[in-house]
C-alpha positions as CSV (number, residue, x, y, z in Angstrom):
1,M,-83.0,-57.5,-133.1
2,L,-84.0,-61.0,-132.1
3,L,-80.6,-62.4,-132.8
4,E,-78.2,-61.4,-130.1
5,R,-74.5,-60.7,-130.5
6,R,-73.6,-63.4,-128.1
7,S,-75.2,-66.2,-130.1
8,K,-72.8,-69.0,-131.0
9,V,-75.2,-71.0,-133.1
10,V,-77.9,-69.7,-135.4
11,G,-80.4,-72.1,-136.8
12,I,-82.4,-70.8,-139.8
13,L,-85.5,-72.8,-140.8
14,F,-86.8,-72.6,-144.4
15,L,-90.3,-73.6,-145.4
16,Y,-91.6,-73.6,-149.0
17,R,-94.9,-71.9,-148.1
18,A,-93.1,-69.1,-146.2
19,L,-90.8,-68.5,-149.1
20,L,-93.6,-68.6,-151.6
21,N,-95.3,-65.8,-149.7
22,G,-92.0,-63.9,-149.4
23,L,-90.0,-63.4,-146.3
24,K,-91.0,-60.6,-144.1
25,R,-88.6,-57.7,-144.1
26,Y,-87.6,-58.2,-140.4
27,V,-86.8,-61.9,-141.1
28,Q,-84.6,-61.0,-144.0
29,K,-82.8,-58.5,-141.8
30,E,-82.2,-61.1,-139.1
31,I,-80.8,-63.6,-141.6
32,K,-78.6,-61.0,-143.2
33,Y,-77.3,-59.9,-139.7
34,A,-76.4,-63.6,-138.9
35,I,-74.6,-64.0,-142.3
36,D,-72.7,-60.7,-141.8
37,N,-71.6,-61.7,-138.4
38,Y,-70.6,-65.2,-139.6
39,D,-68.3,-63.4,-142.1
40,I,-66.6,-61.4,-139.3
41,Y,-65.9,-64.1,-136.7
42,P,-63.8,-67.2,-137.1
43,E,-65.8,-70.4,-137.9
44,S,-64.9,-71.8,-134.4
45,E,-66.8,-68.9,-132.7
46,I,-70.1,-68.9,-134.6
47,S,-72.1,-71.4,-136.6
48,I,-75.0,-71.0,-139.0
49,I,-77.2,-74.1,-139.5
50,P,-79.6,-73.7,-142.4
51,A,-82.4,-76.3,-142.2
52,R,-85.1,-77.1,-144.7
53,L,-88.5,-78.2,-143.3
54,D,-89.6,-79.3,-146.8
55,N,-88.2,-79.4,-150.3
56,C,-87.6,-75.7,-150.8
57,R,-84.8,-73.6,-152.2
58,I,-82.5,-71.7,-149.8
59,P,-82.9,-68.1,-150.9
60,F,-79.6,-66.7,-149.7
61,E,-76.5,-67.2,-151.9
62,K,-74.1,-67.4,-149.0
63,L,-76.2,-70.1,-147.3
64,E,-76.5,-72.1,-150.5
65,E,-72.8,-72.9,-150.3
66,K,-73.1,-74.2,-146.7
67,Q,-74.1,-77.7,-145.8
68,Y,-77.7,-77.7,-144.7
69,V,-80.0,-80.2,-142.8
70,D,-83.2,-81.6,-144.3
71,F,-85.9,-82.3,-141.7
72,F,-87.8,-84.4,-144.3
73,P,-88.4,-87.2,-144.5
74,D,-86.6,-88.1,-141.2
75,W,-87.0,-85.5,-138.4
76,D,-85.1,-87.5,-135.8
77,K,-82.1,-87.9,-138.1
78,A,-82.0,-84.1,-138.8
79,V,-82.2,-83.3,-135.1
80,G,-79.3,-85.7,-134.5
81,Q,-77.2,-84.0,-137.2
82,I,-77.8,-80.6,-135.7
83,L,-76.9,-81.8,-132.2
84,R,-73.7,-83.5,-133.5
85,S,-72.7,-80.4,-135.4
86,M,-72.9,-78.6,-132.0
87,G,-70.8,-81.2,-130.4
88,I,-73.7,-82.8,-128.5
89,E,-74.2,-86.6,-128.6
90,I,-77.8,-87.7,-128.2
91,G,-76.8,-90.1,-125.5
92,E,-75.6,-87.1,-123.4
93,I,-79.1,-85.6,-123.3
94,K,-81.4,-88.6,-123.0
95,G,-80.9,-89.1,-119.3
96,K,-81.3,-85.4,-118.4
97,A,-84.6,-83.8,-117.5
98,C,-85.7,-80.8,-119.5
């Protein structure tokens, strides 16, 4: 499994072309694993952040009810939303070397 049990935040990116061609079985298993673990742990311990890279439908019922981030048309705004949801302010990382 690519997703490790110690993960606190899981970002799932959706793209219309990928959904059109169908998700690969291992990708579906990873997403289902993340959703199942989200149901087990308190919301304060694990977060799932669905993100759309284009105007596509989120194909998992449990993720449809969650707030999601759109990376279109404003990529920078979406990144800021994700960082804030993780408790990170952009000003905190601007001065740090990567």
